[in-house]
PDB file of N, CA, C, O and CB in Angstrom:
ATOM      1  N   MET A   1      31.933 -53.383  36.957  1.00  0.00           N
ATOM      2  CA  MET A   1      32.782 -54.318  37.653  1.00  0.00           C
ATOM      3  C   MET A   1      34.200 -53.760  37.681  1.00  0.00           C
ATOM      4  O   MET A   1      34.821 -53.631  36.627  1.00  0.00           O
ATOM      5  CB  MET A   1      32.739 -55.711  36.985  1.00  0.00           C
ATOM      6  N   PRO A   2      34.726 -53.429  38.848  1.00  0.00           N
ATOM      7  CA  PRO A   2      36.099 -52.971  38.943  1.00  0.00           C
ATOM      8  C   PRO A   2      37.081 -54.094  38.714  1.00  0.00           C
ATOM      9  O   PRO A   2      36.883 -55.218  39.174  1.00  0.00           O
ATOM     10  CB  PRO A   2      36.347 -52.340  40.281  1.00  0.00           C
ATOM     11  N   ILE A   3      38.141 -53.778  37.998  1.00  0.00           N
ATOM     12  CA  ILE A   3      39.253 -54.695  37.795  1.00  0.00           C
ATOM     13  C   ILE A   3      40.508 -53.971  38.273  1.00  0.00           C
ATOM     14  O   ILE A   3      40.861 -52.911  37.757  1.00  0.00           O
ATOM     15  CB  ILE A   3      39.375 -55.147  36.282  1.00  0.00           C
ATOM     16  N   VAL A   4      41.167 -54.549  39.249  1.00  0.00           N
ATOM     17  CA  VAL A   4      42.361 -53.965  39.821  1.00  0.00           C
ATOM     18  C   VAL A   4      43.564 -54.803  39.378  1.00  0.00           C
ATOM     19  O   VAL A   4      43.554 -56.026  39.519  1.00  0.00           O
ATOM     20  CB  VAL A   4      42.259 -53.889  41.379  1.00  0.00           C
ATOM     21  N   THR A   5      44.596 -54.150  38.845  1.00  0.00           N
ATOM     22  CA  THR A   5      45.816 -54.854  38.467  1.00  0.00           C
ATOM     23  C   THR A   5      46.948 -54.451  39.393  1.00  0.00           C
ATOM     24  O   THR A   5      47.235 -53.267  39.573  1.00  0.00           O
ATOM     25  CB  THR A   5      46.189 -54.563  37.001  1.00  0.00           C
ATOM     26  N   VAL A   6      47.581 -55.451  39.975  1.00  0.00           N
ATOM     27  CA  VAL A   6      48.710 -55.234  40.868  1.00  0.00           C
ATOM     28  C   VAL A   6      49.950 -55.808  40.204  1.00  0.00           C
ATOM     29  O   VAL A   6      49.974 -56.981  39.831  1.00  0.00           O
ATOM     30  CB  VAL A   6      48.466 -55.883  42.268  1.00  0.00           C
ATOM     31  N   GLN A   7      50.970 -54.993  40.057  1.00  0.00           N
ATOM     32  CA  GLN A   7      52.257 -55.470  39.537  1.00  0.00           C
ATOM     33  C   GLN A   7      53.234 -55.454  40.692  1.00  0.00           C
ATOM     34  O   GLN A   7      53.403 -54.438  41.366  1.00  0.00           O
ATOM     35  CB  GLN A   7      52.776 -54.587  38.334  1.00  0.00           C
ATOM     36  N   GLN A   8      53.877 -56.589  40.916  1.00  0.00           N
ATOM     37  CA  GLN A   8      54.748 -56.713  42.071  1.00  0.00           C
ATOM     38  C   GLN A   8      55.782 -57.799  41.857  1.00  0.00           C
ATOM     39  O   GLN A   8      55.703 -58.575  40.905  1.00  0.00           O
ATOM     40  CB  GLN A   8      53.937 -57.000  43.318  1.00  0.00           C
ATOM     41  N   SER A   9      56.754 -57.843  42.755  1.00  0.00           N
ATOM     42  CA  SER A   9      57.688 -58.959  42.759  1.00  0.00           C
ATOM     43  C   SER A   9      56.953 -60.161  43.344  1.00  0.00           C
ATOM     44  O   SER A   9      55.949 -59.994  44.036  1.00  0.00           O
ATOM     45  CB  SER A   9      58.994 -58.623  43.578  1.00  0.00           C
ATOM     46  N   PRO A  10      57.438 -61.359  43.077  1.00  0.00           N
ATOM     47  CA  PRO A  10      56.751 -62.546  43.574  1.00  0.00           C
ATOM     48  C   PRO A  10      56.566 -62.562  45.092  1.00  0.00           C
ATOM     49  O   PRO A  10      57.457 -62.177  45.849  1.00  0.00           O
ATOM     50  CB  PRO A  10      57.506 -63.767  43.157  1.00  0.00           C
ATOM     51  N   ARG A  11      55.406 -63.010  45.508  1.00  0.00           N
ATOM     52  CA  ARG A  11      55.048 -63.147  46.932  1.00  0.00           C
ATOM     53  C   ARG A  11      54.450 -64.520  47.162  1.00  0.00           C
ATOM     54  O   ARG A  11      54.143 -65.237  46.209  1.00  0.00           O
ATOM     55  CB  ARG A  11      54.045 -62.034  47.378  1.00  0.00           C
ATOM     56  N   THR A  12      54.286 -64.887  48.415  1.00  0.00           N
ATOM     57  CA  THR A  12      53.670 -66.184  48.745  1.00  0.00           C
ATOM     58  C   THR A  12      52.181 -66.156  48.434  1.00  0.00           C
ATOM     59  O   THR A  12      51.567 -65.092  48.348  1.00  0.00           O
ATOM     60  CB  THR A  12      53.895 -66.538  50.235  1.00  0.00           C
ATOM     61  N   VAL A  13      51.624 -67.328  48.269  1.00  0.00           N
ATOM     62  CA  VAL A  13      50.179 -67.438  48.008  1.00  0.00           C
ATOM     63  C   VAL A  13      49.391 -66.827  49.159  1.00  0.00           C
ATOM     64  O   VAL A  13      48.385 -66.157  48.926  1.00  0.00           O
ATOM     65  CB  VAL A  13      49.766 -68.919  47.803  1.00  0.00           C
ATOM     66  N   GLU A  14      49.823 -67.042  50.380  1.00  0.00           N
ATOM     67  CA  GLU A  14      49.099 -66.496  51.551  1.00  0.00           C
ATOM     68  C   GLU A  14      49.091 -64.979  51.524  1.00  0.00           C
ATOM     69  O   GLU A  14      48.057 -64.372  51.802  1.00  0.00           O
ATOM     70  CB  GLU A  14      49.736 -66.990  52.867  1.00  0.00           C
ATOM     71  N   LEU A  15      50.216 -64.345  51.197  1.00  0.00           N
ATOM     72  CA  LEU A  15      50.234 -62.873  51.105  1.00  0.00           C
ATOM     73  C   LEU A  15      49.318 -62.385  49.985  1.00  0.00           C
ATOM     74  O   LEU A  15      48.652 -61.361  50.134  1.00  0.00           O
ATOM     75  CB  LEU A  15      51.674 -62.361  50.867  1.00  0.00           C
ATOM     76  N   LYS A  16      49.280 -63.104  48.872  1.00  0.00           N
ATOM     77  CA  LYS A  16      48.404 -62.707  47.769  1.00  0.00           C
ATOM     78  C   LYS A  16      46.948 -62.860  48.157  1.00  0.00           C
ATOM     79  O   LYS A  16      46.118 -62.034  47.778  1.00  0.00           O
ATOM     80  CB  LYS A  16      48.702 -63.532  46.518  1.00  0.00           C
ATOM     81  N   ARG A  17      46.625 -63.905  48.908  1.00  0.00           N
ATOM     82  CA  ARG A  17      45.234 -64.062  49.389  1.00  0.00           C
ATOM     83  C   ARG A  17      44.825 -62.867  50.233  1.00  0.00           C
ATOM     84  O   ARG A  17      43.743 -62.307  50.059  1.00  0.00           O
ATOM     85  CB  ARG A  17      45.077 -65.368  50.212  1.00  0.00           C
ATOM     86  N   GLN A  18      45.723 -62.478  51.168  1.00  0.00           N
ATOM     87  CA  GLN A  18      45.423 -61.331  52.026  1.00  0.00           C
ATOM     88  C   GLN A  18      45.245 -60.052  51.218  1.00  0.00           C
ATOM     89  O   GLN A  18      44.340 -59.261  51.486  1.00  0.00           O
ATOM     90  CB  GLN A  18      46.528 -61.141  53.053  1.00  0.00           C
ATOM     91  N   LEU A  19      46.098 -59.855  50.245  1.00  0.00           N
ATOM     92  CA  LEU A  19      46.022 -58.648  49.416  1.00  0.00           C
ATOM     93  C   LEU A  19      44.718 -58.593  48.646  1.00  0.00           C
ATOM     94  O   LEU A  19      44.056 -57.555  48.618  1.00  0.00           O
ATOM     95  CB  LEU A  19      47.200 -58.587  48.446  1.00  0.00           C
ATOM     96  N   VAL A  20      44.340 -59.707  48.017  1.00  0.00           N
ATOM     97  CA  VAL A  20      43.100 -59.751  47.256  1.00  0.00           C
ATOM     98  C   VAL A  20      41.903 -59.480  48.158  1.00  0.00           C
ATOM     99  O   VAL A  20      40.987 -58.753  47.774  1.00  0.00           O
ATOM    100  CB  VAL A  20      42.946 -61.105  46.562  1.00  0.00           C
ATOM    101  N   GLU A  21      41.906 -60.060  49.350  1.00  0.00           N
ATOM    102  CA  GLU A  21      40.797 -59.838  50.274  1.00  0.00           C
ATOM    103  C   GLU A  21      40.692 -58.360  50.674  1.00  0.00           C
ATOM    104  O   GLU A  21      39.601 -57.791  50.698  1.00  0.00           O
ATOM    105  CB  GLU A  21      40.968 -60.712  51.523  1.00  0.00           C
ATOM    106  N   ARG A  22      41.827 -57.758  50.982  1.00  0.00           N
ATOM    107  CA  ARG A  22      41.814 -56.353  51.437  1.00  0.00           C
ATOM    108  C   ARG A  22      41.442 -55.392  50.318  1.00  0.00           C
ATOM    109  O   ARG A  22      40.710 -54.429  50.548  1.00  0.00           O
ATOM    110  CB  ARG A  22      43.178 -55.968  52.004  1.00  0.00           C
ATOM    111  N   ILE A  23      41.933 -55.637  49.118  1.00  0.00           N
ATOM    112  CA  ILE A  23      41.560 -54.784  47.984  1.00  0.00           C
ATOM    113  C   ILE A  23      40.069 -54.916  47.714  1.00  0.00           C
ATOM    114  O   ILE A  23      39.382 -53.919  47.491  1.00  0.00           O
ATOM    115  CB  ILE A  23      42.375 -55.155  46.717  1.00  0.00           C
ATOM    116  N   THR A  24      39.570 -56.147  47.735  1.00  0.00           N
ATOM    117  CA  THR A  24      38.127 -56.366  47.504  1.00  0.00           C
ATOM    118  C   THR A  24      37.331 -55.639  48.570  1.00  0.00           C
ATOM    119  O   THR A  24      36.373 -54.940  48.238  1.00  0.00           O
ATOM    120  CB  THR A  24      37.776 -57.887  47.509  1.00  0.00           C
ATOM    121  N   ASP A  25      37.690 -55.778  49.838  1.00  0.00           N
ATOM    122  CA  ASP A  25      36.985 -55.122  50.917  1.00  0.00           C
ATOM    123  C   ASP A  25      36.950 -53.602  50.726  1.00  0.00           C
ATOM    124  O   ASP A  25      35.939 -52.956  51.001  1.00  0.00           O
ATOM    125  CB  ASP A  25      37.631 -55.471  52.244  1.00  0.00           C
ATOM    126  N   ALA A  26      38.080 -53.037  50.246  1.00  0.00           N
ATOM    127  CA  ALA A  26      38.150 -51.591  50.056  1.00  0.00           C
ATOM    128  C   ALA A  26      37.150 -51.125  48.986  1.00  0.00           C
ATOM    129  O   ALA A  26      36.500 -50.092  49.150  1.00  0.00           O
ATOM    130  CB  ALA A  26      39.581 -51.177  49.665  1.00  0.00           C
ATOM    131  N   PHE A  27      37.031 -51.883  47.905  1.00  0.00           N
ATOM    132  CA  PHE A  27      36.064 -51.532  46.850  1.00  0.00           C
ATOM    133  C   PHE A  27      34.652 -51.714  47.320  1.00  0.00           C
ATOM    134  O   PHE A  27      33.788 -50.890  47.016  1.00  0.00           O
ATOM    135  CB  PHE A  27      36.293 -52.368  45.606  1.00  0.00           C
ATOM    136  N   VAL A  28      34.392 -52.770  48.053  1.00  0.00           N
ATOM    137  CA  VAL A  28      33.040 -53.008  48.583  1.00  0.00           C
ATOM    138  C   VAL A  28      32.649 -51.843  49.475  1.00  0.00           C
ATOM    139  O   VAL A  28      31.529 -51.341  49.383  1.00  0.00           O
ATOM    140  CB  VAL A  28      32.967 -54.356  49.373  1.00  0.00           C
ATOM    141  N   ASP A  29      33.555 -51.408  50.334  1.00  0.00           N
ATOM    142  CA  ASP A  29      33.290 -50.317  51.262  1.00  0.00           C
ATOM    143  C   ASP A  29      33.138 -48.977  50.517  1.00  0.00           C
ATOM    144  O   ASP A  29      32.198 -48.226  50.778  1.00  0.00           O
ATOM    145  CB  ASP A  29      34.420 -50.224  52.304  1.00  0.00           C
ATOM    146  N   ALA A  30      34.038 -48.687  49.616  1.00  0.00           N
ATOM    147  CA  ALA A  30      34.051 -47.382  48.943  1.00  0.00           C
ATOM    148  C   ALA A  30      32.913 -47.237  47.941  1.00  0.00           C
ATOM    149  O   ALA A  30      32.312 -46.166  47.848  1.00  0.00           O
ATOM    150  CB  ALA A  30      35.379 -47.173  48.236  1.00  0.00           C
ATOM    151  N   TYR A  31      32.602 -48.296  47.186  1.00  0.00           N
ATOM    152  CA  TYR A  31      31.624 -48.214  46.105  1.00  0.00           C
ATOM    153  C   TYR A  31      30.286 -48.833  46.454  1.00  0.00           C
ATOM    154  O   TYR A  31      29.331 -48.741  45.681  1.00  0.00           O
ATOM    155  CB  TYR A  31      32.166 -48.874  44.886  1.00  0.00           C
ATOM    156  N   GLN A  32      30.212 -49.474  47.633  1.00  0.00           N
ATOM    157  CA  GLN A  32      28.969 -50.143  48.043  1.00  0.00           C
ATOM    158  C   GLN A  32      28.493 -51.135  46.971  1.00  0.00           C
ATOM    159  O   GLN A  32      27.341 -51.096  46.537  1.00  0.00           O
ATOM    160  CB  GLN A  32      27.865 -49.097  48.322  1.00  0.00           C
ATOM    161  N   ILE A  33      29.391 -52.008  46.563  1.00  0.00           N
ATOM    162  CA  ILE A  33      29.106 -53.012  45.539  1.00  0.00           C
ATOM    163  C   ILE A  33      29.335 -54.397  46.112  1.00  0.00           C
ATOM    164  O   ILE A  33      30.034 -54.536  47.116  1.00  0.00           O
ATOM    165  CB  ILE A  33      29.982 -52.793  44.282  1.00  0.00           C
ATOM    166  N   PRO A  34      28.758 -55.433  45.494  1.00  0.00           N
ATOM    167  CA  PRO A  34      29.001 -56.796  45.965  1.00  0.00           C
ATOM    168  C   PRO A  34      30.446 -57.224  45.692  1.00  0.00           C
ATOM    169  O   PRO A  34      31.029 -56.863  44.669  1.00  0.00           O
ATOM    170  CB  PRO A  34      28.023 -57.773  45.294  1.00  0.00           C
ATOM    171  N   ALA A  35      31.008 -57.992  46.613  1.00  0.00           N
ATOM    172  CA  ALA A  35      32.370 -58.480  46.454  1.00  0.00           C
ATOM    173  C   ALA A  35      32.538 -59.292  45.163  1.00  0.00           C
ATOM    174  O   ALA A  35      33.619 -59.311  44.574  1.00  0.00           O
ATOM    175  CB  ALA A  35      32.760 -59.327  47.657  1.00  0.00           C
ATOM    176  N   GLU A  36      31.489 -59.944  44.741  1.00  0.00           N
ATOM    177  CA  GLU A  36      31.540 -60.780  43.534  1.00  0.00           C
ATOM    178  C   GLU A  36      31.839 -59.976  42.276  1.00  0.00           C
ATOM    179  O   GLU A  36      32.226 -60.544  41.255  1.00  0.00           O
ATOM    180  CB  GLU A  36      30.230 -61.516  43.358  1.00  0.00           C
ATOM    181  N   THR A  37      31.664 -58.667  42.342  1.00  0.00           N
ATOM    182  CA  THR A  37      31.885 -57.855  41.134  1.00  0.00           C
ATOM    183  C   THR A  37      33.327 -57.331  41.044  1.00  0.00           C
ATOM    184  O   THR A  37      33.689 -56.719  40.038  1.00  0.00           O
ATOM    185  CB  THR A  37      30.904 -56.675  41.113  1.00  0.00           C
ATOM    186  N   VAL A  38      34.143 -57.555  42.061  1.00  0.00           N
ATOM    187  CA  VAL A  38      35.510 -57.036  42.107  1.00  0.00           C
ATOM    188  C   VAL A  38      36.471 -58.130  41.625  1.00  0.00           C
ATOM    189  O   VAL A  38      36.428 -59.264  42.100  1.00  0.00           O
ATOM    190  CB  VAL A  38      35.884 -56.560  43.557  1.00  0.00           C
ATOM    191  N   GLN A  39      37.326 -57.772  40.685  1.00  0.00           N
ATOM    192  CA  GLN A  39      38.363 -58.694  40.212  1.00  0.00           C
ATOM    193  C   GLN A  39      39.730 -58.079  40.506  1.00  0.00           C
ATOM    194  O   GLN A  39      39.945 -56.883  40.306  1.00  0.00           O
ATOM    195  CB  GLN A  39      38.201 -58.996  38.677  1.00  0.00           C
ATOM    196  N   VAL A  40      40.644 -58.916  40.982  1.00  0.00           N
ATOM    197  CA  VAL A  40      42.021 -58.468  41.247  1.00  0.00           C
ATOM    198  C   VAL A  40      42.948 -59.365  40.461  1.00  0.00           C
ATOM    199  O   VAL A  40      42.929 -60.586  40.618  1.00  0.00           O
ATOM    200  CB  VAL A  40      42.370 -58.501  42.785  1.00  0.00           C
ATOM    201  N   TRP A  41      43.752 -58.763  39.622  1.00  0.00           N
ATOM    202  CA  TRP A  41      44.739 -59.471  38.812  1.00  0.00           C
ATOM    203  C   TRP A  41      46.114 -59.148  39.356  1.00  0.00           C
ATOM    204  O   TRP A  41      46.462 -57.979  39.524  1.00  0.00           O
ATOM    205  CB  TRP A  41      44.628 -59.087  37.305  1.00  0.00           C
ATOM    206  N   ILE A  42      46.899 -60.183  39.633  1.00  0.00           N
ATOM    207  CA  ILE A  42      48.245 -59.988  40.148  1.00  0.00           C
ATOM    208  C   ILE A  42      49.243 -60.433  39.069  1.00  0.00           C
ATOM    209  O   ILE A  42      49.248 -61.581  38.624  1.00  0.00           O
ATOM    210  CB  ILE A  42      48.459 -60.783  41.487  1.00  0.00           C
ATOM    211  N   GLN A  43      50.069 -59.488  38.679  1.00  0.00           N
ATOM    212  CA  GLN A  43      51.142 -59.787  37.711  1.00  0.00           C
ATOM    213  C   GLN A  43      52.466 -59.739  38.461  1.00  0.00           C
ATOM    214  O   GLN A  43      52.883 -58.691  38.954  1.00  0.00           O
ATOM    215  CB  GLN A  43      51.139 -58.768  36.495  1.00  0.00           C
ATOM    216  N   GLU A  44      53.111 -60.884  38.535  1.00  0.00           N
ATOM    217  CA  GLU A  44      54.386 -60.953  39.230  1.00  0.00           C
ATOM    218  C   GLU A  44      55.546 -60.813  38.259  1.00  0.00           C
ATOM    219  O   GLU A  44      55.613 -61.499  37.239  1.00  0.00           O
ATOM    220  CB  GLU A  44      54.501 -62.260  40.000  1.00  0.00           C
ATOM    221  N   VAL A  45      56.451 -59.913  38.597  1.00  0.00           N
ATOM    222  CA  VAL A  45      57.579 -59.625  37.751  1.00  0.00           C
ATOM    223  C   VAL A  45      58.853 -59.964  38.524  1.00  0.00           C
ATOM    224  O   VAL A  45      59.078 -59.423  39.606  1.00  0.00           O
ATOM    225  CB  VAL A  45      57.568 -58.141  37.289  1.00  0.00           C
ATOM    226  N   PRO A  46      59.688 -60.853  37.981  1.00  0.00           N
ATOM    227  CA  PRO A  46      60.919 -61.199  38.676  1.00  0.00           C
ATOM    228  C   PRO A  46      61.879 -60.001  38.760  1.00  0.00           C
ATOM    229  O   PRO A  46      61.830 -59.084  37.941  1.00  0.00           O
ATOM    230  CB  PRO A  46      61.601 -62.373  37.972  1.00  0.00           C
ATOM    231  N   ALA A  47      62.743 -60.039  39.764  1.00  0.00           N
ATOM    232  CA  ALA A  47      63.656 -58.913  40.017  1.00  0.00           C
ATOM    233  C   ALA A  47      64.586 -58.627  38.844  1.00  0.00           C
ATOM    234  O   ALA A  47      65.060 -57.501  38.696  1.00  0.00           O
ATOM    235  CB  ALA A  47      64.485 -59.189  41.253  1.00  0.00           C
ATOM    236  N   ASP A  48      64.853 -59.627  38.009  1.00  0.00           N
ATOM    237  CA  ASP A  48      65.744 -59.379  36.853  1.00  0.00           C
ATOM    238  C   ASP A  48      64.976 -58.828  35.655  1.00  0.00           C
ATOM    239  O   ASP A  48      65.551 -58.634  34.584  1.00  0.00           O
ATOM    240  CB  ASP A  48      66.467 -60.676  36.448  1.00  0.00           C
ATOM    241  N   SER A  49      63.689 -58.578  35.831  1.00  0.00           N
ATOM    242  CA  SER A  49      62.875 -57.992  34.759  1.00  0.00           C
ATOM    243  C   SER A  49      62.241 -56.688  35.190  1.00  0.00           C
ATOM    244  O   SER A  49      61.251 -56.256  34.599  1.00  0.00           O
ATOM    245  CB  SER A  49      61.793 -58.964  34.319  1.00  0.00           C
ATOM    246  N   TRP A  50      62.795 -56.051  36.212  1.00  0.00           N
ATOM    247  CA  TRP A  50      62.224 -54.820  36.789  1.00  0.00           C
ATOM    248  C   TRP A  50      63.376 -53.890  37.088  1.00  0.00           C
ATOM    249  O   TRP A  50      64.394 -54.321  37.629  1.00  0.00           O
ATOM    250  CB  TRP A  50      61.374 -55.110  38.091  1.00  0.00           C
ATOM    251  N   GLY A  51      63.237 -52.631  36.748  1.00  0.00           N
ATOM    252  CA  GLY A  51      64.284 -51.667  37.026  1.00  0.00           C
ATOM    253  C   GLY A  51      63.776 -50.465  37.805  1.00  0.00           C
ATOM    254  O   GLY A  51      62.603 -50.103  37.718  1.00  0.00           O
ATOM    255  N   ALA A  52      64.665 -49.859  38.559  1.00  0.00           N
ATOM    256  CA  ALA A  52      64.356 -48.614  39.285  1.00  0.00           C
ATOM    257  C   ALA A  52      65.637 -47.811  39.401  1.00  0.00           C
ATOM    258  O   ALA A  52      66.706 -48.369  39.649  1.00  0.00           O
ATOM    259  CB  ALA A  52      63.744 -48.904  40.709  1.00  0.00           C
ATOM    260  N   ALA A  53      65.533 -46.522  39.224  1.00  0.00           N
ATOM    261  CA  ALA A  53      66.697 -45.630  39.339  1.00  0.00           C
ATOM    262  C   ALA A  53      67.831 -46.032  38.454  1.00  0.00           C
ATOM    263  O   ALA A  53      68.997 -45.883  38.821  1.00  0.00           O
ATOM    264  CB  ALA A  53      67.178 -45.583  40.745  1.00  0.00           C
ATOM    265  N   GLY A  54      67.506 -46.548  37.274  1.00  0.00           N
ATOM    266  CA  GLY A  54      68.527 -46.897  36.290  1.00  0.00           C
ATOM    267  C   GLY A  54      69.214 -48.212  36.512  1.00  0.00           C
ATOM    268  O   GLY A  54      70.202 -48.513  35.842  1.00  0.00           O
ATOM    269  N   LYS A  55      68.714 -49.017  37.447  1.00  0.00           N
ATOM    270  CA  LYS A  55      69.334 -50.323  37.731  1.00  0.00           C
ATOM    271  C   LYS A  55      68.278 -51.414  37.831  1.00  0.00           C
ATOM    272  O   LYS A  55      67.130 -51.157  38.196  1.00  0.00           O
ATOM    273  CB  LYS A  55      70.152 -50.264  39.036  1.00  0.00           C
ATOM    274  N   LEU A  56      68.682 -52.630  37.503  1.00  0.00           N
ATOM    275  CA  LEU A  56      67.787 -53.757  37.728  1.00  0.00           C
ATOM    276  C   LEU A  56      67.558 -53.937  39.219  1.00  0.00           C
ATOM    277  O   LEU A  56      68.483 -53.796  40.020  1.00  0.00           O
ATOM    278  CB  LEU A  56      68.359 -55.048  37.106  1.00  0.00           C
ATOM    279  N   THR A  57      66.350 -54.242  39.581  1.00  0.00           N
ATOM    280  CA  THR A  57      66.033 -54.484  40.981  1.00  0.00           C
ATOM    281  C   THR A  57      66.891 -55.629  41.540  1.00  0.00           C
ATOM    282  O   THR A  57      67.260 -55.616  42.714  1.00  0.00           O
ATOM    283  CB  THR A  57      64.534 -54.805  41.142  1.00  0.00           C
ATOM    284  N   ALA A  58      67.201 -56.606  40.701  1.00  0.00           N
ATOM    285  CA  ALA A  58      68.031 -57.728  41.122  1.00  0.00           C
ATOM    286  C   ALA A  58      69.440 -57.281  41.545  1.00  0.00           C
ATOM    287  O   ALA A  58      70.109 -57.970  42.315  1.00  0.00           O
ATOM    288  CB  ALA A  58      68.128 -58.748  39.995  1.00  0.00           C
ATOM    289  N   ASP A  59      69.881 -56.131  41.040  1.00  0.00           N
ATOM    290  CA  ASP A  59      71.213 -55.636  41.368  1.00  0.00           C
ATOM    291  C   ASP A  59      71.245 -54.715  42.590  1.00  0.00           C
ATOM    292  O   ASP A  59      72.319 -54.330  43.052  1.00  0.00           O
ATOM    293  CB  ASP A  59      71.777 -54.912  40.188  1.00  0.00           C
ATOM    294  N   LEU A  60      70.084 -54.368  43.102  1.00  0.00           N
ATOM    295  CA  LEU A  60      70.045 -53.454  44.240  1.00  0.00           C
ATOM    296  C   LEU A  60      70.240 -54.131  45.560  1.00  0.00           C
ATOM    297  O   LEU A  60      70.229 -53.472  46.600  1.00  0.00           O
ATOM    298  CB  LEU A  60      68.766 -52.727  44.261  1.00  0.00           C
TER     299      LEU A  60
END
């Protein structure tokens, strides 16, 4: 059973639905497995808890 973890800034529920569907479809297609075996975990990280290039994302 594949488990996919996505770390991202917060998004709407509708965008997360689309993402989960597309990731699941990709695994079903690539591995020829049932969709029921694919799990997608979304971890949302606020901009003040994420950094890039030495700066908080909230400051960019």
